C-alpha positions in Angstrom: 32.1 13.7 -17.8 28.5 12.8 -18.8 25.7 14.2 -16.7 23.7 11.7 -14.8 20.3 10.9 -16.3 17.5 12.3 -14.1 13.9 11.2 -14.7 11.7 14.2 -15.3 8.0 13.6 -14.6 5.6 14.1 -17.5 3.1 15.9 -15.2 0.0 14.1 -16.9 -1.8 14.9 -13.6 -1.7 18.6 -14.4 -2.8 18.0 -18.0 -5.7 15.8 -16.9 -6.9 17.4 -13.9 -7.2 20.9 -12.2 -6.0 20.5 -8.6 -7.2 23.8 -7.4 -5.8 27.2 -6.8 -2.5 27.4 -4.6 -4.4 27.6 -1.3 -6.8 24.8 -2.2 -4.0 22.5 -3.4 -2.0 23.4 -0.2 -4.9 22.4 2.0 -5.3 19.0 0.1 -1.7 18.2 0.4 -1.7 19.1 4.1 -4.7 16.8 4.8 -3.1 13.9 2.7 0.2 14.3 4.8 -1.8 14.3 8.0 -3.9 11.0 7.4 -1.0 9.1 5.7 1.7 7.2 7.7 4.4 9.7 8.7 6.9 10.5 6.0 9.3 13.4 5.2 7.4 15.6 2.7 9.3 18.7 2.9 13.0 19.7 2.0 15.0 21.6 4.6 13.4 25.0 4.7 10.1 24.2 3.1 6.7 23.7 4.6 4.5 23.3 1.4 5.1 19.5 0.9 6.8 19.7 -2.3 8.1 16.0 -2.0 4.4 15.0 -1.6 3.4 17.0 -4.6 6.1 15.5 -6.9 5.3 12.0 -5.5 1.7 12.4 -6.6 2.8 13.4 -10.1 5.2 10.6 -10.4 2.7 8.1 -9.2 0.0 9.3 -11.6 2.5 9.1 -14.6 3.1 5.5 -13.7 -0.5 4.7 -12.9 -1.7 6.1 -16.3 0.9 4.0 -18.1 -0.4 0.9 -16.4 -4.1 1.7 -17.0 -4.8 1.5 -13.3 -7.1 4.7 -13.3 -10.7 3.9 -12.4 -13.7 5.8 -13.6 -17.3 5.2 -12.3 -19.9 3.8 -14.8 -21.6 7.2 -15.2 -18.3 8.9 -15.8 -18.9 11.4 -12.9 -15.8 10.4 -10.9 -12.3 9.2 -11.1 -9.8 7.8 -8.7 -6.4 6.2 -8.5 -4.6 4.6 -5.6 -1.8 7.0 -4.2 0.3 4.1 -2.8 0.1 5.5 0.6 -1.6 4.1 3.7 -3.2 5.6 6.8 -1.9 4.8 10.3 -4.4 1.8 10.3 -3.1 0.4 7.1 -6.0 1.6 4.9 -5.4 2.6 1.2 -5.6 6.2 0.3 -7.1 7.1 -3.0 -7.1 10.4 -5.0 -10.7 11.2 -5.8 -11.7 13.4 -8.7 -14.9 14.6 -10.1 -15.8 16.1 -13.5 -14.4 19.5 -13.9 -17.4 21.9 -14.7 -15.4 25.0 -15.0 -16.3 26.7 -18.2 -12.9 28.2 -18.4 -11.0 24.9 -17.8 -7.9 24.2 -19.8 -8.2 21.9 -22.6 -7.8 18.3 -21.4 -8.3 19.2 -17.8 -11.6 17.1 -17.5 -11.2 16.2 -13.8 -11.0 18.2 -10.6 -9.1 16.9 -7.6 -11.9 16.8 -4.9 -9.7 15.2 -2.3 -8.4 11.9 -0.9 -10.5 9.2 0.1 -10.5 5.7 1.8 -12.6 2.7 0.9 -14.9 3.4 3.9 -15.9 6.7 2.3 -19.2 6.6 0.6 -17.9 8.2 -2.6 -15.7 5.1 -3.2 -18.8 2.8 -3.4 -19.5 4.0 -6.9 -16.6 2.4 -8.5 -16.7 -1.1 -9.8 -13.3 -2.0 -8.2 -10.6 -0.4 -6.1 -7.6 0.6 -8.3 -4.2 -1.1 -7.4 -0.9 0.7 -6.5 1.8 1.5 -9.2 4.3 -1.1 -10.1 7.8 -0.1 -10.9 9.0 -3.5 -12.1 8.4 -5.1 -15.5 8.7 -8.8 -14.5 8.0 -11.0 -11.5 11.7 -12.0 -11.3 12.4 -8.4 -10.2 10.4 -8.6 -7.1 11.5 -9.7 -3.7 8.0 -10.3 -2.8 5.9 -11.0 -5.9 2.5 -9.7 -5.1 1.0 -11.1 -8.3 1.0 -14.5 -6.8 -1.7 -15.8 -4.5 -0.9 -16.1 -0.9 -2.2 -19.3 0.6 -2.1 -19.7 4.2 -2.9 -22.9 6.4 -4.3 -21.1 9.4 -5.6 -24.3 11.0 -2.0 -25.8 10.9 -0.5 -22.5 12.4 -2.9 -22.4 15.1 -3.1 -26.0 16.2 0.8 -26.3 16.2 1.1 -23.2 18.3 -1.9 -23.2 20.3 -0.1 -23.5 23.6 1.7 -20.3 22.7 -1.3 -18.3 22.0 -3.0 -19.6 25.2 0.1 -18.4 27.2 -0.7 -14.8 26.3 -4.5 -15.1 26.9 -5.8 -16.2 23.5 -7.9 -19.3 23.7 -10.7 -18.9 21.1 -9.4 -20.4 17.8 -12.0 -18.4 15.9 -10.6 -15.1 17.3 -7.0 -16.1 16.8 -7.8 -16.9 13.1 -9.2 -13.5 12.8 -6.2 -11.8 14.3 -3.9 -13.6 12.1 -5.9 -12.9 8.9 -5.9 -9.3 9.7 -2.1 -9.1 10.6 -1.4 -10.8 7.3 -3.6 -8.5 5.3 -1.9 -5.4 6.9 1.7 -6.7 6.4 1.3 -7.6 2.8 -0.1 -4.1 2.0 3.3 -2.9 3.6 5.3 -5.2 1.6 3.8 -4.2 -1.5 5.0 -0.7 -0.8 8.3 -1.4 0.9 10.3 -4.3 -0.2 12.8 -3.9 2.6 10.2 -5.5 4.9 10.7 -8.8 3.2 14.1 -10.3 3.6 15.5 -13.4 2.0 16.7 -16.0 4.4 19.9 -17.8 4.1 18.0 -21.1 3.4 16.5 -21.4 -0.1 14.3 -24.4 -0.8 15.5 -25.1 -4.5 15.9 -23.1 -7.7 12.3 -22.2 -7.9 11.6 -21.7 -4.1 13.0 -19.2 -1.8 12.2 -18.2 1.8 11.4 -14.5 2.7 11.5 -13.3 6.3 8.6 -11.1 7.1 7.6 -9.9 10.5 4.1 -10.7 11.3 2.8 -9.3 14.4 -0.4 -10.2 16.3 -0.6 -7.5 19.2 -1.9 -8.8 22.6 -0.6 -7.6 26.0 2.3 -5.9 24.3 3.7 -9.2 22.9 4.0 -10.2 19.3 4.6 -13.3 17.2 7.0 -13.3 14.1 6.6 -15.6 11.3 8.2 -16.7 7.8 6.4 -16.3 4.7 7.8 -18.6 2.2 7.1 -17.7 -1.4 7.6 -20.3 -4.2 7.6 -19.7 -8.0 4.0 -20.4 -8.2 2.4 -19.7 -4.9 3.2 -18.1 -1.5 2.7 -20.0 1.6 2.8 -18.6 5.2 3.7 -21.3 7.7 5.6 -22.6 10.7 8.1 -20.4 12.6 7.2 -18.1 15.4 9.5 -16.2 17.8 8.1 -14.3 20.7 9.5 -11.0 21.6 10.6 -10.3 25.3 7.8 -8.9 27.3 8.3 -5.1 27.9 6.9 -3.5 31.0 
């Protein structure tokens, strides 16, 4: 019987950067695990986050292949998107500075300083924030194709459902619009990382259009609204359907 093919990481991260000694690296991994949304980063019987370590190595391999590494104009810092989010939905970036160690290994030009968010002052030095890794080669492979623009008719959504918003105490249309924009932004970032959030509906529009069901929540008084995001071949449109969850005391 032929053995199953198992992908082995290239560990480019270890070739390109010094991550610190064992204690330093462990401290950085612990910090990342604490600020990121909760995941299982340990195998049974381990506490040193080996799954998280391997995840970063795999991610960097892919990021490097896709040329999604960003370096500051003066060459003093480098970063890449870990693909992880904080509990508040913010991207987490691995942040590196130049490795000034005279005894550094050949090729290890960077030193892993830590993990940053866009709000951190160090991130202002980059011209743009790097995107997450893609593991598909064509848009047809995606359930939700993040390469397409998402165009949302907020005015239509708010006007057609205004009575439902007012029933839970939301009367300011400007505020409602802001809540919807924030909810859409957060859910799309989640969908990019977890395709299972987007589910195809039974009804497809035609050969080039399909409907994806994505739960969109706007929290207010412990109530939420859900919507469909319909994605066509050329453009994605969020519109129309809302279902209110029962109130939980």
